[in-house]
N, C-alpha and C positions, 0 to 999 in steps of 0.2 A: 714310071708316071709323074709327071709332075704334079702339086699341089699351089693352089693358088686362088686366094681370095682376098680382096680387098671388101670393106665393110665403113661407113662412118657414126658415128655414136656426136649426136649432140650436147656433149660434155666433157669437162673438162682433161685432160691427157691422167691429171695424175691420181683422178677418182676413177676413171672407166680402168686404168694399171690396176688399181687397187682392187678394181670390185672384182674383175677375173681373177684375182689372184686370190682373194681373202673369203669372197663369198661363193666360192661352185657351189657348195651343194645346195646355199638359199635359190640359186640360179634354175635351180635341174623343174620348176611346174614352169617355167619359162621355154625349156626347150625340148619340143616334143618329140624328138627319135632319143632322148635319154630320159630313161627309166629309175636310174639312182647315180648316185656316186659317192662312194666311201672315199674319204680322206687316210691314205696309211701309214703317212708321217709325212714332218713340217719340219724343216732344221734353218737356220739361219747361219753363218760364215761371212763373218765382213758387211760390203753391200748385196752378196746373194741369201736368197730363199732358194731352198728344195723342196719340192713336193711331191709324193707319190699318192695318184688318186687310181682308183680303180671304178672304173665307167662300166655300165650295164645299159646295151640302149633298146631302142622301143623300135627299131624297122621291121618289116617284116622280110626273112628269108624266101625268093624269088621258089613257088614251088616247084620248077625245073632243078634248084640249086640242091632243096631240102633234103635228097636223098644224098648228097655227097658230104654239106655243109650242116651245122649241128647250130645250138645257139649261142654256143664258146665264140663264136666268127661275131657275135654281136657285144662281145664284152672282151676288153682289153686292160690295161695298168698303162698307165701315165708317165712319162718320169721329166718334173721339169727342173728347171729352172731360173728362176727369176732375176733379172741383174736390176738392180733398182739404180743404180750410176746412170745407164742409158734408156731406163725402159723398154723391154727386153725379155722374151722369154722363150730359152731356147728348151725344143720337147721332144722328145721320140716314145713311139707306142709300141710298145711288147701285148701281140694279141694273145689270147690263148687258145686259141687253135692254131696248128702251123704254124707256132712260136717261129720256128726256124728258119722256116720259107718268108717272113712277112719282116721287113726290113723298114719303119718307115718316122723318119724323123722331121723336125723342118725347127724354123723360128717365126715368131712373130714380131713385129718393132711398131708400136702405140707411136703415134706422128700428133703432133699438133696442127689442127689446121684451124686458125680464128680461132672459134670460139668449142668447134668442134675438135674430135679425136681420129685418125685414119687408123684401122689394126691393120699393117701390111698382115697377111700369113704367108711364108714360104714353104713347102717343103716337098719331098719324095716319097712316094710308094714304090718298093721293088720287091717283086716276088720272085723267090727262085727254086721250079719246078722240082728238083734235082733234089731239094732239101723236105719237099715233103716225105712228112715217113706213113710207117700204114698204110697204104695206096696202091696199087699195081701200079707199076710204071708207065702202064698205057693208058692209064688216068692220070698221073701228073701234072701233066699239059691243061688239060678241061678241070681238072684242079685251078689251076693257076687263074688259069681265067677267069674262071668264078670267083675266085675269091677277090682279085684284079678289080672284077667290074662291080661287085658287089661294097667292094670297098673304094673303091675309086667314085663310086656313085655315092656315097654318104657321106666322106671326109668333107669334099669341098663345100657343101652342103650346109653342111654341121658348125663350119667353120660361121657361116653368113648363119645359121640358124643362133649361134652364142652371141653373137654381136646383136642382133632383133633380141634377145632375150636380157642381156646385158643394158638396153635400151629400156625395156617396160622396166624391166626393175627398177630404172635408175629414176624414170618418170615417177612411178609409181612408190618409190621411199625416200625421194627426194628431199621431204620438208622431216623425215625421222630424225 
């Protein structure tokens, strides 16, 4: 499944980029589907910054899926490479449930558009039913479909919601 989202924020590119990279924990109140973000690590090498963040989502698991899926499906670890030279971030998400079966990664580009910034998010979500462990074989494709449906319905809207949260955050904190 391809992930594609564009958002526009009426602030300069370098400020928007730095806010995404450096103010993530402060953005949680602006993102309705996120309960918590914990920064696990951050390091700088040359013009790159490497971050590892643990996210806990706030979405509800559909009733039909609760039998097969747990709250772990709403938690994930995100690995980022922030490239200051071209104002991009390459990301990879590792889910806390069905880790071996779920592959999700992509890249966000921060593009100047007049006095605004366009965030172009592109990625891919792939679920391999053969890698779903601890589940009877006849259920693996059903679980793969449920996982893809749950993640697919949340990733793109969350990317857009995060941009809206960054906009709100910057509007409320621009004079600080």
